C-alpha positions as MATLAB code, in Angstrom:
seq = 'MSTTIVVNQDVRAELRARAAAFRQRMTAQGTLVVNLVSSPGAGKTSLLQQTALALRDRAKPAVLVGDLATERDAERLAPYLPVAQLTTGGACHLEIPLVETGFDRLNEPRPDLLFIENVGNLVCPASHDLGEHLRVVLLSTTEGDDKPGKYPKMFRTSHALVITKSDLLPHVPFRVDAAREDARKIQPELSLFVTSSYPAEGIAAWCDFLLETLVRLRTGVLPPERK';
ca = [
     -89.556  203.173   13.747;
     -89.573  201.544   10.327;
     -91.150  202.652    7.090;
     -92.373  200.280    4.417;
     -92.391  201.561    0.878;
     -94.551  199.542   -1.506;
     -93.454  199.810   -5.101;
     -96.314  198.568   -7.244;
     -94.617  198.783  -10.584;
     -94.349  196.167  -13.298;
     -90.676  196.204  -14.221;
     -91.502  194.442  -17.492;
     -94.011  197.050  -18.641;
     -91.420  198.906  -20.739;
     -90.348  195.691  -22.480;
     -93.966  194.827  -23.273;
     -94.502  198.310  -24.684;
     -91.413  197.979  -26.885;
     -92.585  194.575  -28.103;
     -95.993  196.006  -28.978;
     -94.354  198.900  -30.836;
     -92.116  196.509  -32.794;
     -95.151  194.395  -33.723;
     -96.983  197.511  -34.926;
     -93.927  198.536  -36.953;
     -93.756  195.126  -38.628;
     -97.515  195.106  -39.256;
     -97.310  198.515  -40.901;
     -94.616  197.360  -43.319;
     -96.364  194.046  -44.031;
     -93.864  191.740  -42.324;
     -95.152  188.662  -40.485;
     -93.017  187.942  -37.397;
     -92.796  184.277  -36.347;
     -91.202  183.310  -33.018;
     -89.948  179.696  -33.134;
     -89.589  178.085  -29.703;
     -88.594  174.574  -28.656;
     -86.265  172.449  -26.579;
     -82.618  172.343  -27.701;
     -82.174  170.075  -30.711;
     -85.838  169.928  -31.717;
     -84.994  170.940  -35.275;
     -85.622  174.697  -35.539;
     -82.608  175.329  -37.772;
     -83.356  172.379  -40.050;
     -86.996  173.442  -40.364;
     -85.866  176.953  -41.271;
     -83.556  175.601  -43.969;
     -86.380  173.620  -45.561;
     -88.826  176.503  -45.140;
     -86.480  178.945  -46.870;
     -86.014  176.523  -49.760;
     -89.770  176.011  -50.123;
     -90.501  179.753  -50.003;
     -87.705  180.977  -52.273;
     -90.005  181.705  -55.239;
     -92.981  182.799  -53.141;
     -91.755  185.154  -50.405;
     -88.722  186.898  -48.903;
     -87.887  185.385  -45.500;
     -85.210  186.505  -43.025;
     -84.170  185.183  -39.625;
     -82.788  186.360  -36.300;
     -80.915  183.466  -34.684;
     -80.749  183.361  -30.887;
     -78.127  181.335  -29.044;
     -76.205  181.459  -25.783;
     -72.901  181.164  -27.656;
     -71.387  180.475  -31.115;
     -72.782  181.419  -34.523;
     -73.134  177.852  -35.770;
     -76.862  177.967  -36.508;
     -76.542  181.354  -38.204;
     -73.729  179.988  -40.372;
     -75.914  177.030  -41.372;
     -78.736  179.356  -42.396;
     -76.712  182.068  -44.145;
     -76.757  180.313  -47.563;
     -80.571  180.220  -47.483;
     -81.802  183.613  -46.234;
     -80.638  186.887  -44.634;
     -79.451  186.226  -41.069;
     -78.538  188.250  -37.986;
     -77.029  186.567  -34.924;
     -78.433  187.290  -31.447;
     -76.042  186.075  -28.734;
     -77.447  186.131  -25.201;
     -74.177  185.355  -23.425;
     -75.873  182.914  -21.056;
     -79.475  184.132  -20.824;
     -82.042  181.390  -21.411;
     -84.295  183.498  -23.659;
     -84.309  186.465  -26.016;
     -85.557  189.943  -25.074;
     -87.078  192.575  -27.350;
     -84.061  194.975  -27.226;
     -81.864  192.261  -28.747;
     -84.505  191.552  -31.402;
     -84.719  195.249  -32.315;
     -80.935  195.488  -32.638;
     -80.734  192.309  -34.708;
     -83.462  193.423  -37.086;
     -81.708  196.722  -37.732;
     -78.565  194.743  -38.695;
     -80.343  192.582  -41.278;
     -79.444  193.050  -44.933;
     -83.164  192.695  -45.734;
     -85.068  195.584  -44.077;
     -88.503  194.584  -45.424;
     -88.817  190.793  -45.415;
     -92.192  189.195  -45.973;
     -91.540  186.835  -43.076;
     -89.215  187.489  -40.150;
     -88.392  184.345  -38.198;
     -86.955  184.547  -34.701;
     -85.148  181.341  -33.768;
     -85.362  181.556  -29.994;
     -82.968  179.980  -27.512;
     -83.709  176.287  -26.979;
     -85.890  176.244  -23.857;
     -89.553  175.375  -23.190;
     -89.809  177.465  -20.008;
     -88.357  181.001  -20.063;
     -89.292  182.070  -23.626;
     -92.977  181.446  -22.879;
     -93.080  184.575  -20.713;
     -91.381  187.022  -23.081;
     -93.108  188.908  -25.896;
     -90.685  189.561  -28.757;
     -93.116  191.507  -30.905;
     -94.157  188.416  -32.845;
     -97.473  187.858  -34.589;
     -97.167  184.077  -34.370;
     -95.566  181.917  -31.715;
     -94.813  178.438  -33.032;
     -93.651  175.644  -30.741;
     -91.682  172.714  -32.152;
     -91.822  169.250  -30.606;
     -89.531  166.536  -31.932;
     -90.550  162.898  -31.943;
     -87.401  162.044  -29.976;
     -88.596  164.132  -27.000;
     -91.737  162.148  -26.277;
     -95.406  163.027  -26.689;
     -95.931  164.166  -23.082;
     -94.330  167.611  -23.361;
     -97.512  169.710  -23.838;
     -98.841  168.698  -20.437;
     -95.455  169.195  -18.779;
     -94.893  172.675  -20.247;
     -98.442  174.043  -20.534;
     -97.646  177.761  -20.715;
     -95.535  177.361  -23.836;
     -98.302  175.485  -25.626;
    -101.086  177.735  -24.301;
     -99.345  180.853  -25.636;
     -98.564  179.353  -29.064;
    -100.538  179.570  -32.300;
     -99.134  176.446  -33.940;
     -97.397  173.193  -33.052;
     -94.909  171.689  -35.487;
     -94.040  168.075  -34.752;
     -90.577  167.502  -36.222;
     -88.487  164.459  -37.151;
     -91.524  162.479  -38.289;
     -89.154  160.228  -40.255;
     -88.193  158.707  -36.890;
     -91.758  157.752  -35.929;
     -91.227  154.058  -36.784;
     -88.316  153.972  -34.346;
     -89.460  155.969  -31.299;
     -92.438  155.651  -28.907;
     -94.063  158.929  -29.976;
     -97.850  159.054  -30.518;
     -98.902  161.960  -32.733;
    -102.554  161.646  -31.670;
    -101.594  161.753  -27.984;
     -99.456  164.862  -28.471;
    -102.239  166.541  -30.467;
    -104.879  165.726  -27.851;
    -102.675  166.886  -24.969;
    -101.772  170.139  -26.738;
    -105.341  170.985  -27.743;
    -106.611  170.447  -24.214;
    -104.314  173.338  -23.326;
    -104.865  175.452  -26.472;
    -107.887  174.306  -28.522;
    -107.103  176.687  -31.417;
    -103.593  175.333  -31.976;
    -102.759  174.579  -35.618;
    -100.741  171.378  -36.030;
     -98.191  170.253  -38.607;
     -96.203  167.030  -38.808;
     -92.887  167.487  -40.591;
     -89.561  165.946  -41.430;
     -86.516  167.837  -42.663;
     -84.552  164.759  -43.802;
     -86.252  163.965  -46.100;
     -88.396  167.084  -46.470;
     -91.995  166.123  -45.701;
     -94.947  168.170  -44.496;
     -93.153  171.411  -45.365;
     -95.683  172.502  -48.014;
     -98.613  172.592  -45.572;
     -96.511  174.504  -43.042;
     -95.474  177.074  -45.668;
     -99.058  177.453  -46.901;
    -100.092  178.261  -43.328;
     -97.407  180.949  -43.094;
     -98.350  182.538  -46.415;
    -102.074  182.464  -45.630;
    -101.369  184.174  -42.299;
     -99.227  186.756  -44.118;
    -102.063  187.539  -46.545;
    -104.500  187.973  -43.645;
    -102.033  190.237  -41.844;
    -101.783  192.473  -44.906;
    -105.558  192.744  -45.084;
    -105.766  193.818  -41.453;
    -106.549  190.459  -39.818;
    -103.953  189.769  -37.133;
    -103.541  186.456  -35.298;
    -105.150  186.542  -31.838;
    -102.993  187.349  -28.835;
    -102.151  184.311  -26.727;
    -101.358  184.716  -23.027;
];
């Protein structure tokens, strides 16, 4: 005689609850949390460097840098803003416990903007809430304009798309209009920015978007949840 025990329990429920609590904590102290996601090499670190430079007289940013190994990106960013390293040791995405620990190690406990530079991956991070207010997906011109349709969950759950490395547009077969159309079929409310870090172009509009979202957050208007 056999007995079947059905365990109907969401093992991720505790992590979601912790992410929601972290988001509430950041909202209460007036910190906008921005989760940056992309493929490896899309330009997250370079965008953060240019963003920190553009915001230096307007806001206090800080960043949690996620990587499988090494502290190279954190070392690049340390001259620009407060940084805490999050090393996953092989995991393809960050989890909220690591984010909580990293935030408590920051030298800036009350930043205006807290960036989370996620592990380079367009699949796994789409399913993990890190307590962010904004999820921003980066797409570099060297990757091709077909990525939104190939990785729909990442684009559906994002609030903004930043196309990076626009300085290479004359040299690669990337169509900005095609990427925009593909992405907005998946998420019609997606904000879009076209940027270059070398030279710095399109950064002002991106920073204005962040600051406008921060002002709304502090007046009680939170970005909509994206699932």
